[in-house]
PLY file of the C-alpha trace (Angstrom):
ply
format ascii 1.0
element vertex 393
property float x
property float y
property float z
element edge 392
property int vertex1
property int vertex2
end_header
65.91 81.52 126.64
62.73 83.10 125.35
60.74 82.15 122.24
63.47 79.74 121.18
66.17 82.43 121.19
69.37 81.82 123.10
70.27 84.32 125.77
73.95 84.75 124.96
76.30 87.16 126.66
79.31 88.50 124.83
82.75 87.55 126.05
84.27 90.09 128.40
87.17 90.58 125.98
84.79 92.40 123.61
83.94 95.00 126.24
84.70 98.42 124.80
85.35 97.03 121.31
82.76 97.76 118.69
82.50 96.88 115.05
85.35 98.32 112.98
84.44 101.93 112.10
84.95 101.44 108.38
82.66 98.40 108.44
79.69 100.40 109.73
80.44 103.53 107.67
80.79 101.64 104.42
77.49 99.89 105.11
75.87 103.33 105.51
77.42 104.45 102.21
76.08 101.31 100.51
72.59 102.27 101.70
73.02 105.80 100.36
74.06 104.43 96.97
71.10 102.03 96.97
68.89 105.09 97.42
70.36 106.62 94.28
73.07 108.89 95.73
76.36 109.15 93.86
79.09 108.78 96.48
82.78 109.06 95.65
84.85 107.02 98.09
88.14 108.57 99.18
88.17 106.94 102.59
89.72 103.48 102.29
93.34 102.71 101.39
92.72 99.78 99.08
94.86 100.07 95.90
92.66 100.42 92.84
95.19 99.06 90.34
96.09 95.39 89.75
99.33 93.61 90.57
101.99 93.20 87.90
100.84 90.86 85.07
103.66 88.43 85.88
102.21 88.01 89.37
98.75 87.16 88.07
100.26 84.79 85.53
102.27 83.01 88.23
99.08 82.52 90.25
97.15 81.13 87.29
99.90 78.77 86.15
100.42 77.39 89.64
96.70 77.03 90.35
96.25 74.90 87.22
98.70 72.32 88.50
97.18 69.29 90.27
99.87 69.21 92.97
99.47 72.72 94.45
96.21 72.39 96.38
97.27 70.56 99.53
97.87 71.95 103.00
101.06 73.96 103.22
103.73 74.22 105.95
102.82 76.39 108.92
106.06 78.31 108.43
105.25 79.04 104.79
106.74 77.59 101.64
110.49 77.67 101.11
110.08 79.68 97.90
108.22 82.50 99.67
110.48 82.59 102.72
113.52 82.83 100.46
111.84 85.51 98.35
111.09 87.63 101.42
114.66 87.21 102.65
116.09 88.31 99.27
113.67 91.26 99.16
114.72 92.44 102.61
118.35 92.16 101.62
117.97 93.98 98.31
115.47 96.65 99.35
116.35 97.32 103.00
119.88 96.01 103.41
118.67 93.57 106.07
120.03 90.02 106.05
117.49 87.40 107.17
117.79 83.65 107.47
114.84 82.38 105.38
114.68 79.20 107.43
114.33 80.79 110.86
113.87 84.59 110.66
110.98 84.87 108.18
107.35 83.94 108.81
104.81 84.50 105.99
101.43 85.71 107.22
97.89 85.75 105.87
98.13 89.53 105.83
100.09 91.53 108.41
96.86 92.40 110.28
96.68 88.84 111.61
100.31 89.16 112.62
99.44 91.92 115.07
96.96 89.65 116.81
99.39 86.72 116.84
102.09 88.87 118.44
99.77 90.20 121.13
98.42 86.73 121.93
101.96 85.35 122.08
103.43 87.89 124.48
100.69 89.60 126.51
99.14 88.49 129.76
96.18 90.22 131.34
97.16 93.70 132.45
100.40 93.90 130.46
100.80 97.33 128.92
101.52 98.23 125.31
102.65 101.60 124.00
100.36 102.41 121.08
100.71 105.43 118.76
98.00 108.10 118.92
97.01 108.75 116.18
97.54 105.27 114.82
95.98 102.29 113.08
92.87 101.29 115.12
93.74 97.59 114.92
96.71 98.18 117.25
94.37 99.08 120.08
91.92 96.29 119.30
94.60 93.59 119.17
96.02 94.69 122.53
92.61 94.77 124.21
91.42 91.45 122.74
94.55 89.73 124.00
93.99 91.05 127.55
96.59 93.80 127.47
96.19 97.45 128.38
96.71 100.28 125.88
98.97 103.11 126.90
98.87 105.87 124.31
101.94 107.76 123.28
101.06 110.96 121.50
102.41 111.83 118.07
102.19 115.58 117.52
102.51 117.48 114.27
104.82 120.04 115.88
107.22 117.20 116.76
107.11 115.70 113.27
104.98 112.84 114.62
107.96 111.35 116.47
107.55 109.81 119.95
108.91 111.61 122.99
111.07 108.77 124.29
112.64 110.78 127.09
109.21 111.85 128.26
108.00 108.24 128.29
110.97 107.17 130.39
110.44 110.08 132.77
106.79 109.12 133.25
107.78 105.54 134.00
107.30 102.34 132.04
106.05 99.91 134.67
104.28 96.96 133.11
105.11 97.96 129.52
106.13 94.93 127.46
105.64 96.07 123.87
105.83 99.29 121.87
104.07 99.38 118.50
105.61 101.59 115.81
104.63 102.44 112.26
106.91 104.39 109.89
106.10 105.42 107.20
103.32 106.41 109.56
99.64 105.91 108.90
97.53 108.06 109.00
99.87 111.09 109.10
102.27 110.06 106.33
105.26 110.99 108.50
108.63 109.39 107.82
111.00 108.44 110.61
113.57 111.25 110.95
117.23 110.36 110.77
118.39 108.67 113.95
114.93 107.80 115.32
115.24 104.07 114.68
118.60 104.00 116.46
117.07 105.87 119.41
114.18 103.42 119.54
116.50 100.41 119.65
118.41 101.98 122.55
115.13 102.82 124.32
113.90 99.24 123.96
117.15 97.78 125.22
117.26 100.05 128.28
113.68 99.27 129.24
113.36 95.60 128.19
110.57 96.39 125.72
109.83 94.53 122.49
109.48 96.86 119.49
106.85 95.81 116.95
107.34 97.80 113.75
104.46 97.76 111.25
106.02 98.66 107.89
103.57 98.27 104.97
103.86 101.79 103.49
107.60 102.21 103.04
107.59 102.03 99.23
104.75 104.49 98.56
105.70 108.14 97.87
109.02 107.50 99.56
112.41 107.48 97.85
114.24 105.79 100.72
112.38 102.72 102.06
113.67 101.82 105.50
113.42 98.91 107.91
113.88 99.12 111.65
115.79 95.84 111.43
118.59 97.60 109.52
119.76 99.19 112.79
122.66 97.22 114.30
121.38 95.09 117.17
117.71 95.67 116.29
116.90 91.96 116.04
117.68 91.67 119.75
114.75 93.94 120.66
112.52 94.25 117.58
110.36 92.40 115.10
108.87 93.82 111.93
105.63 93.28 110.05
105.42 93.92 106.32
102.89 93.36 103.58
102.41 93.21 99.81
99.00 94.90 100.08
100.20 98.44 99.33
103.60 97.95 97.73
102.38 95.44 95.14
98.63 96.21 94.80
97.73 92.91 96.48
95.46 94.00 99.35
92.87 91.28 98.77
95.48 88.57 98.39
96.34 88.77 102.11
100.10 88.19 101.97
102.30 89.56 104.71
105.41 88.66 106.67
106.89 88.78 110.15
110.67 89.23 110.22
112.94 89.04 113.24
115.21 86.89 115.37
114.72 83.14 115.18
113.63 83.03 118.84
110.81 85.51 118.22
109.61 83.71 115.09
109.54 80.38 116.93
107.54 81.90 119.78
104.91 83.39 117.46
104.67 80.09 115.57
103.54 78.44 118.81
100.40 80.54 118.67
99.90 80.91 114.93
100.18 77.21 114.15
97.18 76.57 116.39
95.06 79.20 114.63
95.54 78.57 110.90
97.28 76.49 108.29
99.62 77.71 105.59
98.27 79.84 102.78
97.37 78.49 99.31
100.63 77.54 97.53
99.82 79.35 94.25
99.37 82.54 96.30
102.78 82.03 97.84
104.40 81.38 94.47
102.75 84.48 92.99
103.88 86.54 95.98
107.44 85.34 95.36
107.11 86.59 91.79
105.95 89.97 93.10
108.94 90.22 95.42
111.29 89.67 92.47
110.06 92.74 90.56
112.70 95.35 89.79
112.99 99.10 90.27
110.68 99.83 87.35
107.69 98.47 89.29
108.21 100.76 92.27
109.00 103.76 90.07
105.83 103.30 88.02
103.76 102.87 91.19
105.08 106.09 92.62
104.61 108.08 89.41
100.91 107.28 89.70
100.64 108.23 93.37
102.69 111.41 92.95
100.37 112.53 90.17
97.31 111.78 92.31
98.89 113.59 95.24
98.59 116.92 93.42
94.87 116.39 92.84
94.39 115.31 96.45
96.13 118.47 97.63
93.70 120.53 95.56
90.79 118.79 97.30
92.33 119.49 100.69
92.85 123.14 99.80
89.27 123.44 98.58
88.12 122.08 101.95
90.31 124.62 103.69
92.53 121.91 105.17
96.28 122.30 105.63
98.62 119.39 104.81
102.10 118.96 106.24
104.64 118.63 103.38
106.67 115.51 102.72
103.98 112.93 103.47
104.47 109.31 102.38
102.07 106.41 101.92
98.65 106.08 100.34
96.97 109.06 102.00
96.91 112.79 102.58
96.50 113.96 106.16
95.15 117.45 106.62
94.23 119.71 109.51
90.66 121.01 109.32
90.18 124.81 109.41
90.71 126.39 112.82
87.53 128.38 112.21
85.44 125.21 111.95
83.56 124.85 115.23
82.68 121.15 114.93
84.90 118.10 115.16
86.44 115.95 112.44
83.44 113.61 112.41
80.92 116.36 111.68
83.35 117.83 109.14
83.71 114.57 107.19
79.98 113.84 107.47
79.15 117.26 106.01
81.41 116.49 103.05
79.69 113.13 102.64
76.07 114.24 103.06
76.31 117.62 101.34
78.87 116.88 98.63
78.70 113.12 98.14
82.40 112.56 98.86
83.57 110.16 101.57
86.70 111.21 103.45
87.93 109.76 106.75
87.70 111.62 110.07
91.06 111.57 111.83
89.43 110.86 115.18
89.00 107.18 114.33
92.79 106.91 114.72
92.75 108.30 118.26
92.29 111.61 120.04
95.41 112.95 118.33
93.47 112.97 115.07
90.44 114.92 116.27
91.24 118.04 114.19
92.28 116.16 111.05
90.83 114.33 108.07
92.39 111.81 105.70
92.00 111.41 101.95
92.92 108.18 100.16
94.89 108.36 96.92
93.55 104.95 95.86
91.34 106.51 93.19
92.19 107.36 89.60
92.67 110.94 88.41
89.21 111.20 86.87
87.64 110.18 90.19
89.74 112.71 92.11
88.83 115.45 89.62
85.17 114.55 89.91
85.44 114.73 93.71
87.00 118.17 93.45
84.15 119.33 91.22
81.54 117.99 93.65
83.15 119.74 96.58
83.66 122.92 94.54
84.85 125.96 96.43
82.49 125.74 99.36
83.74 124.64 102.75
81.58 122.50 105.03
0 1
1 2
2 3
3 4
4 5
5 6
6 7
7 8
8 9
9 10
10 11
11 12
12 13
13 14
14 15
15 16
16 17
17 18
18 19
19 20
20 21
21 22
22 23
23 24
24 25
25 26
26 27
27 28
28 29
29 30
30 31
31 32
32 33
33 34
34 35
35 36
36 37
37 38
38 39
39 40
40 41
41 42
42 43
43 44
44 45
45 46
46 47
47 48
48 49
49 50
50 51
51 52
52 53
53 54
54 55
55 56
56 57
57 58
58 59
59 60
60 61
61 62
62 63
63 64
64 65
65 66
66 67
67 68
68 69
69 70
70 71
71 72
72 73
73 74
74 75
75 76
76 77
77 78
78 79
79 80
80 81
81 82
82 83
83 84
84 85
85 86
86 87
87 88
88 89
89 90
90 91
91 92
92 93
93 94
94 95
95 96
96 97
97 98
98 99
99 100
100 101
101 102
102 103
103 104
104 105
105 106
106 107
107 108
108 109
109 110
110 111
111 112
112 113
113 114
114 115
115 116
116 117
117 118
118 119
119 120
120 121
121 122
122 123
123 124
124 125
125 126
126 127
127 128
128 129
129 130
130 131
131 132
132 133
133 134
134 135
135 136
136 137
137 138
138 139
139 140
140 141
141 142
142 143
143 144
144 145
145 146
146 147
147 148
148 149
149 150
150 151
151 152
152 153
153 154
154 155
155 156
156 157
157 158
158 159
159 160
160 161
161 162
162 163
163 164
164 165
165 166
166 167
167 168
168 169
169 170
170 171
171 172
172 173
173 174
174 175
175 176
176 177
177 178
178 179
179 180
180 181
181 182
182 183
183 184
184 185
185 186
186 187
187 188
188 189
189 190
190 191
191 192
192 193
193 194
194 195
195 196
196 197
197 198
198 199
199 200
200 201
201 202
202 203
203 204
204 205
205 206
206 207
207 208
208 209
209 210
210 211
211 212
212 213
213 214
214 215
215 216
216 217
217 218
218 219
219 220
220 221
221 222
222 223
223 224
224 225
225 226
226 227
227 228
228 229
229 230
230 231
231 232
232 233
233 234
234 235
235 236
236 237
237 238
238 239
239 240
240 241
241 242
242 243
243 244
244 245
245 246
246 247
247 248
248 249
249 250
250 251
251 252
252 253
253 254
254 255
255 256
256 257
257 258
258 259
259 260
260 261
261 262
262 263
263 264
264 265
265 266
266 267
267 268
268 269
269 270
270 271
271 272
272 273
273 274
274 275
275 276
276 277
277 278
278 279
279 280
280 281
281 282
282 283
283 284
284 285
285 286
286 287
287 288
288 289
289 290
290 291
291 292
292 293
293 294
294 295
295 296
296 297
297 298
298 299
299 300
300 301
301 302
302 303
303 304
304 305
305 306
306 307
307 308
308 309
309 310
310 311
311 312
312 313
313 314
314 315
315 316
316 317
317 318
318 319
319 320
320 321
321 322
322 323
323 324
324 325
325 326
326 327
327 328
328 329
329 330
330 331
331 332
332 333
333 334
334 335
335 336
336 337
337 338
338 339
339 340
340 341
341 342
342 343
343 344
344 345
345 346
346 347
347 348
348 349
349 350
350 351
351 352
352 353
353 354
354 355
355 356
356 357
357 358
358 359
359 360
360 361
361 362
362 363
363 364
364 365
365 366
366 367
367 368
368 369
369 370
370 371
371 372
372 373
373 374
374 375
375 376
376 377
377 378
378 379
379 380
380 381
381 382
382 383
383 384
384 385
385 386
386 387
387 388
388 389
389 390
390 391
391 392
């Protein structure tokens, strides 16, 4: 201790884990804006439109009541558990017991950490998609597990090579994390993949953790891994209202699966937090009751934006695989570009004032790609196209 300052060492679990990339990059962009630069943000997948008015009304009405402000059950309110169970039945054809097979979460991101802390001991291995959501890797490492990448290649439709994984050997692997509709590539699971995954997990005694927040965006056939016969025996699924209902800041998610798995995760989660604010849960239940018109209107907006995003990608000289789903466009940077995705995206930011995401933050499999968010209105996308013009970085 010198000059009254504590000499504190970081916990070993933080070794190799830095601040979230978006956290530092957005802080840099804030500084650029403070200096007077106009920066258009097409990097983050935070929906720019509000939830349905009925959802906001449900929140306000409930919050005005004097009896809705107490601690809530660790397993979530009955109304929200039942709403999630109905939603899974109506939208995915998956029957869930709301009393034992549904666990509301304060956002699905926390669910990833809860799962890893529940099941992983030091040195246990987890199959993590590359490219894939960076939080998968962080949650595994923070819980003491070891990341084992499985590569998702464009030429294979971003599907895992399950036979190759078995041939290489799966010693020490306890969990495999999946994500379809896939982020960042926008790939959908091809027909039969979920069935193959369930068989793979059963043969190798591996728990499948399917992260499924994008299934309703730019996708006509939302799918759940749990719809596969026997999937509950080997799989659990995370879902969220952040993207499908424009409720990213509300932090409402769910873990669905067999009663045994839910009970095991509760052992950890109940020691880390209390139940979420009841008016939030009641509003989320209202969101889950919305009909087809909500999803159709949402997708009309994103389909329209997709065309403008494609024009931006083409102007940058990037090539996008057709049939992408979700909130983003994933494009391969020009083969003639000698730098990497980070220098490519930085040149667009510094020279053109448009922030796009380098694919390398999602793993080595994204090193020749960039991602554009469609969470910006048409005027913003058109303005970005004008700023980029015809010049390539």
